[in-house]
C-alpha positions as CSV (number, residue, x, y, z in Angstrom):
1,M,1.2,9.9,-2.6
2,I,1.5,6.2,-3.2
3,T,2.2,5.3,-6.8
4,I,2.3,2.1,-8.7
5,Q,6.1,2.4,-8.7
6,K,6.1,2.4,-4.8
7,I,3.8,-0.7,-4.9
8,D,6.2,-2.4,-7.3
9,I,9.1,-1.7,-4.9
10,Y,7.1,-2.9,-1.9
11,N,6.3,-6.1,-3.8
12,K,9.9,-6.5,-4.9
13,Y,10.9,-6.8,-1.3
14,L,7.8,-8.9,-0.5
15,G,6.7,-6.3,2.0
16,D,9.8,-6.8,4.1
17,S,10.8,-3.4,5.4
18,D,14.1,-4.6,6.9
19,G,15.0,-6.1,3.5
20,F,14.2,-2.9,1.8
21,V,16.3,-0.9,4.3
22,R,19.2,-3.3,3.9
23,C,19.1,-3.9,0.1
24,G,17.1,-1.1,-1.4
25,T,18.8,1.1,-3.9
26,K,19.4,4.8,-3.1
27,H,16.9,5.7,-5.8
28,E,14.2,3.4,-4.3
29,K,14.7,4.8,-0.8
30,E,14.5,8.3,-2.1
31,L,11.0,7.7,-3.5
32,F,9.5,6.8,-0.1
33,L,8.4,9.2,2.5
34,P,8.8,8.0,6.2
35,N,5.3,6.5,6.5
36,D,4.7,5.3,3.0
37,W,5.8,1.7,3.6
38,A,3.5,1.3,6.6
39,L,0.7,2.9,4.7
40,I,1.0,0.4,1.9
41,E,1.2,-2.5,4.4
42,T,-1.8,-1.4,6.4
43,T,-3.9,-0.7,3.3
44,L,-3.1,-4.1,1.7
45,Q,-4.1,-5.8,5.0
46,D,-7.3,-3.7,5.2
47,L,-8.2,-4.6,1.6
48,E,-7.7,-8.3,2.4
49,L,-10.1,-8.0,5.4
50,I,-12.7,-6.2,3.2
51,N,-12.5,-8.9,0.5
52,K,-12.9,-11.7,3.0
53,G,-15.9,-9.9,4.5
54,L,-14.2,-9.6,7.9
55,C,-14.9,-6.0,8.7
56,S,-17.7,-3.5,9.2
57,Q,-19.1,-1.2,6.6
58,E,-17.6,1.7,8.6
59,Y,-14.1,0.1,8.4
60,K,-14.5,-0.4,4.7
61,E,-15.6,3.2,4.2
62,K,-12.6,4.5,6.2
63,T,-10.3,2.3,4.2
64,Y,-11.6,3.7,0.9
65,I,-11.3,7.3,2.1
66,R,-7.7,6.6,3.1
67,L,-7.1,5.1,-0.4
68,K,-8.5,8.2,-2.1
69,E,-6.5,10.6,0.1
70,N,-3.1,8.8,-0.2
71,F,-3.0,6.7,-3.4
72,E,-3.0,7.8,-7.0
73,P,-6.2,6.8,-8.9
74,T,-4.3,4.2,-11.1
75,T,-2.8,2.7,-8.0
76,I,-6.2,2.4,-6.4
77,T,-7.5,0.6,-9.5
78,L,-4.6,-1.8,-9.5
79,L,-5.0,-2.6,-5.8
80,T,-8.8,-3.0,-5.8
81,N,-8.9,-5.1,-8.9
82,K,-6.1,-7.3,-7.6
83,Q,-8.0,-8.1,-4.4
């Protein structure tokens, strides 16, 4: 599950997974499951496309389904209000 804490860490490293791997603390790294970083990255990109009106309704619906399945409700609120 993607939490606000994981989003904060992602933002701390400006989305740079290599920087996270090199400089992230042990505690930060332990919070992430193998696909969490990519899931955050993909979802943020998808939300940007949605906000710019550059995707289909089906794409938008699939993105929101992925959000509901993988992100905590408070994190969804944070991400969708930020966009």
